[in-house]
C-alpha positions as CSV (number, residue, x, y, z in Angstrom):
1,M,10.8,-1.8,-3.0
2,N,7.3,-2.9,-1.8
3,L,5.3,-1.0,0.7
4,G,4.0,-3.1,3.6
5,S,1.4,-3.0,6.2
6,S,0.5,0.3,8.0
7,Q,2.3,1.0,11.2
8,L,1.1,3.0,14.2
9,Y,2.9,6.3,14.3
10,D,1.9,8.7,17.0
11,G,-1.5,7.0,16.9
12,L,-1.8,7.1,13.1
13,N,-1.6,4.4,10.5
14,V,1.2,5.2,8.0
15,V,2.4,2.8,5.3
16,F,6.1,2.0,5.5
17,V,8.5,-0.4,3.7
18,N,8.1,-4.1,4.3
19,R,10.6,-5.7,6.6
20,E,11.0,-8.8,8.8
21,A,10.3,-8.5,12.5
22,G,13.0,-6.7,14.4
23,P,15.2,-3.8,13.3
24,M,16.0,-3.1,9.7
25,S,18.7,-5.2,8.2
26,V,21.0,-3.6,5.7
27,P,23.1,-6.0,3.5
28,N,26.9,-5.3,3.7
29,D,27.9,-7.4,0.7
30,G,27.4,-7.0,-3.1
31,P,28.5,-4.2,-5.4
32,A,25.9,-1.8,-4.3
33,S,27.4,-1.5,-0.8
34,K,30.4,0.2,-2.3
35,H,28.2,3.1,-3.3
36,T,26.4,3.6,0.0
37,I,27.1,5.7,3.1
38,P,27.4,3.7,6.2
39,V,26.2,6.4,8.6
40,I,22.9,6.7,6.6
41,D,22.6,2.9,6.8
42,R,22.9,3.2,10.6
43,M,20.3,6.0,10.7
44,M,17.8,3.9,8.7
45,E,18.5,0.9,11.0
46,L,17.7,3.1,14.0
47,L,14.5,4.5,12.5
48,G,13.5,0.9,11.6
49,A,14.0,-0.2,15.2
50,V,12.0,2.7,16.6
51,E,9.2,2.0,14.1
52,Q,8.9,-1.6,15.4
53,R,8.5,-0.5,19.0
54,E,5.1,1.3,19.4
55,A,6.0,2.4,22.9
56,G,9.3,3.9,21.7
57,M,12.9,3.1,22.6
58,T,15.5,4.5,25.0
59,I,19.2,5.0,24.0
60,S,20.0,1.9,26.0
61,D,17.4,-0.1,24.0
62,L,18.9,1.1,20.8
63,I,22.4,0.3,21.8
64,V,21.4,-3.3,22.5
65,V,19.3,-3.7,19.4
66,L,21.7,-2.1,17.0
67,G,25.0,-3.2,18.5
68,L,26.5,0.3,18.1
69,P,28.5,2.4,20.6
70,R,26.6,4.8,22.8
71,T,28.4,7.8,21.3
72,T,27.3,6.7,17.8
73,V,23.7,6.2,18.8
74,Y,23.6,9.5,20.6
75,R,25.0,11.5,17.7
76,I,22.5,9.8,15.3
77,L,19.6,10.5,17.6
78,N,20.7,14.2,18.0
79,T,20.8,14.6,14.2
80,L,17.5,12.9,13.6
81,Q,15.9,15.0,16.4
82,R,17.2,18.2,14.9
83,H,15.3,17.4,11.7
84,D,12.2,16.2,13.6
85,M,12.7,12.7,12.3
86,V,12.5,11.4,15.9
87,R,11.2,13.1,19.1
88,R,12.2,12.5,22.7
89,D,9.5,12.5,25.4
90,D,9.9,13.5,29.0
91,A,10.9,10.0,30.0
92,G,13.8,10.0,27.6
93,V,12.0,7.6,25.2
94,Y,12.4,8.2,21.5
95,H,9.5,8.0,19.0
96,L,9.2,8.6,15.3
97,G,9.0,12.4,14.6
98,R,6.4,14.5,12.7
99,R,8.7,15.1,9.8
100,L,8.2,11.4,8.7
101,L,4.5,12.0,8.7
102,T,4.9,15.0,6.4
103,L,7.1,13.0,4.0
104,A,4.7,10.1,4.1
105,S,1.8,12.3,3.1
106,H,3.5,12.9,-0.2
107,V,4.0,9.2,-0.9
108,I,1.7,7.5,-3.4
109,A,0.4,4.3,-1.9
110,R,1.2,1.1,-3.8
111,S,-0.6,-1.3,-1.7
112,S,-4.2,-2.0,-0.5
113,D,-3.4,-1.0,3.1
114,I,-5.1,2.0,4.5
115,D,-3.1,5.2,3.8
116,I,-5.5,8.0,4.6
117,A,-3.2,10.7,3.1
118,A,-2.9,8.9,-0.2
119,I,-6.6,8.1,-0.4
120,C,-7.6,11.7,0.3
121,Q,-5.0,13.6,-1.7
122,P,-6.7,13.3,-5.1
123,V,-9.9,14.6,-3.6
124,L,-8.2,17.4,-1.8
125,D,-6.3,18.4,-5.0
126,R,-9.5,18.3,-7.1
127,L,-11.5,20.3,-4.6
128,A,-8.8,23.0,-4.2
129,A,-8.6,23.3,-8.0
130,E,-12.4,23.6,-8.3
131,L,-13.0,26.0,-5.4
132,G,-9.7,27.9,-5.4
133,D,-9.5,27.6,-1.7
134,G,-7.0,25.6,0.4
135,V,-8.2,22.3,1.7
136,K,-6.8,20.2,4.5
137,L,-7.3,16.8,6.2
138,S,-6.8,16.6,10.0
139,V,-6.6,13.7,12.4
140,L,-6.6,13.3,16.2
141,D,-3.6,11.5,17.7
142,A,-2.1,11.1,21.2
143,E,-0.8,14.7,21.1
144,G,-3.8,16.5,19.6
145,I,-4.9,17.7,16.2
146,L,-2.5,17.1,13.3
147,V,-2.8,18.2,9.7
148,L,-2.2,15.0,7.8
149,A,-2.6,16.2,4.2
150,A,-3.4,19.5,2.4
151,A,-3.9,21.0,-1.0
152,P,-3.0,24.7,-1.7
153,G,-5.7,27.2,-2.8
154,R,-5.3,29.2,-6.0
155,R,-7.4,32.2,-5.2
156,E,-5.7,35.5,-4.3
157,Y,-6.5,35.2,-0.6
158,A,-6.7,31.4,-0.3
159,L,-5.6,30.0,3.0
160,T,-3.2,27.1,3.0
161,V,-1.9,24.9,5.9
162,A,1.1,22.6,5.5
163,P,1.0,18.9,6.5
164,G,2.6,18.2,9.8
165,Q,1.3,21.3,11.6
166,R,-0.5,21.1,14.9
167,M,-3.8,22.8,15.7
168,P,-5.5,23.6,19.0
169,I,-7.6,20.7,20.3
170,H,-10.7,22.8,20.9
171,A,-10.5,25.8,18.5
172,G,-11.3,25.3,14.9
173,A,-13.8,23.5,12.7
174,A,-11.8,20.3,12.2
175,S,-10.7,20.2,15.9
176,K,-14.2,20.5,17.2
177,L,-15.5,18.0,14.7
178,L,-13.0,15.3,15.7
179,L,-13.8,15.9,19.4
180,A,-17.5,15.6,18.7
181,Y,-17.1,12.0,17.5
182,L,-14.9,10.8,20.4
183,E,-16.1,8.2,23.0
184,P,-17.2,9.8,26.3
185,D,-14.1,8.8,28.2
186,A,-11.7,10.0,25.6
187,L,-13.6,13.3,25.4
188,D,-13.5,13.7,29.2
189,T,-9.7,13.3,29.1
190,W,-9.2,16.1,26.5
191,L,-11.7,18.5,28.2
192,S,-10.0,18.0,31.5
193,K,-7.1,20.0,30.1
194,P,-7.0,23.8,30.1
195,L,-8.9,25.3,27.2
196,V,-6.9,28.3,26.0
197,G,-8.7,31.3,24.6
198,Y,-7.1,32.3,21.2
199,T,-9.8,34.9,20.3
200,S,-13.0,36.3,21.8
201,K,-14.8,33.5,19.9
202,T,-12.8,30.6,21.3
203,I,-15.0,28.3,23.6
204,T,-13.1,27.9,26.8
205,D,-15.9,26.7,29.0
206,P,-16.1,22.8,29.0
207,K,-19.9,22.8,29.4
208,R,-20.4,25.2,26.5
209,L,-17.9,23.2,24.4
210,R,-19.8,19.9,25.1
211,S,-23.0,21.6,24.0
212,E,-21.3,22.7,20.8
213,L,-19.9,19.2,20.2
214,Q,-23.4,17.7,20.6
215,R,-24.7,20.2,18.0
216,I,-21.9,19.4,15.6
217,R,-22.7,15.6,15.9
218,R,-26.4,16.3,15.2
219,L,-25.6,18.4,12.1
220,G,-22.8,16.2,10.8
221,W,-20.5,19.2,10.1
222,A,-18.7,22.0,12.1
223,H,-18.2,25.7,11.6
224,D,-15.3,27.8,13.0
225,K,-16.3,31.5,13.3
226,G,-12.9,32.9,14.1
227,E,-12.1,30.7,17.1
228,N,-8.4,30.1,16.4
229,A,-7.7,33.4,14.4
230,P,-10.2,36.2,14.3
231,S,-10.2,36.7,10.6
232,I,-10.4,33.0,9.6
233,H,-13.5,30.9,9.4
234,A,-13.8,27.3,8.3
235,Y,-16.2,24.4,7.7
236,A,-15.3,20.8,8.5
237,A,-16.9,17.4,7.8
238,P,-16.1,13.9,9.0
239,V,-14.3,11.1,7.1
240,F,-15.7,7.7,8.1
241,T,-14.4,4.1,7.7
242,K,-16.7,1.4,6.4
243,S,-17.4,0.5,10.0
244,G,-18.6,4.0,10.7
245,K,-15.7,5.2,12.7
246,V,-14.5,8.8,12.2
247,V,-10.8,8.8,11.3
248,A,-10.3,12.3,10.0
249,A,-11.9,15.7,9.3
250,L,-11.8,17.5,6.0
251,S,-11.9,21.3,6.3
252,I,-11.8,24.4,4.2
253,P,-10.6,27.6,5.8
254,F,-11.7,31.0,4.4
255,L,-11.6,34.7,5.3
256,S,-14.3,36.3,7.5
257,G,-16.6,38.5,5.5
258,T,-17.0,35.9,2.7
259,E,-20.5,36.3,1.1
260,A,-23.2,34.0,2.4
261,T,-23.8,32.3,-0.9
262,R,-20.1,31.6,-1.2
263,M,-20.0,30.2,2.3
264,E,-22.8,27.8,1.5
265,V,-20.9,26.6,-1.6
266,I,-17.9,25.9,0.6
267,R,-20.0,24.1,3.3
268,M,-21.6,21.8,0.8
269,A,-18.3,21.1,-1.0
270,T,-16.7,20.2,2.4
271,I,-19.5,17.7,3.1
272,D,-19.4,16.2,-0.3
273,A,-15.6,15.8,-0.4
274,A,-15.5,14.2,3.0
275,A,-18.2,11.7,1.9
276,A,-16.2,11.0,-1.3
277,I,-13.1,10.1,0.8
278,S,-15.3,8.0,3.1
279,R,-16.6,6.0,0.2
280,A,-13.0,5.4,-1.0
281,M,-11.9,4.0,2.4
282,P,-11.1,0.3,1.9
283,V,-12.4,-0.8,5.3
């Protein structure tokens, strides 16, 4: 099975299996079909159809494309939604779910297409092994901040975040860093939303946050001093494409009270690792 071009998934590029335009076609003949499960074939056809439609699909759309009864499509969607393989928005449109992103982050890329998770994973693993702290890579999509990939720490009190988790848009090193590199219009949109205070250190005033984002962009890195959780700090640095666009933020969380010399080691390691991933980006 060959991996094909990257597809937009919740605003992210994820590599999926090659297929012709249109919904996935599953062969019904040949000896292998005797050892397959038809309902799983239908589920894969449905996921393939949703993948092809960036704007998502309604139940009616899927009935037409798949040629299946409404009750069958409804049951498949309910099952997939239960496992977060698809999600339903307020308009009743179905999109690929976050669970697929979590699974995709563990897939080793076998093509030259951009797969940020696959590119960064060796760097994250190596950094976590060297430092002993957990490391994560976050991206900004249409819903906010998403942890795309991570490597667990090995120290006694290492902090680890699993891929697929959502983070506050304005609280945290990676979150602030990704906001700092947005175009003005996009930033205005995010800052027009309520800024929830999670701790006494969370910046909830848009004017103050803008000032902080400008400072982050000047420095080239971000520091979380307990903005999302009072006992957790973090450093974050940007991952650039060859064209200079920021596509992700690498961050390392650590406990408050960490010695200053250790904090500096973490900060420099964060910056160096993000630069290494940037150099590995194919475009």
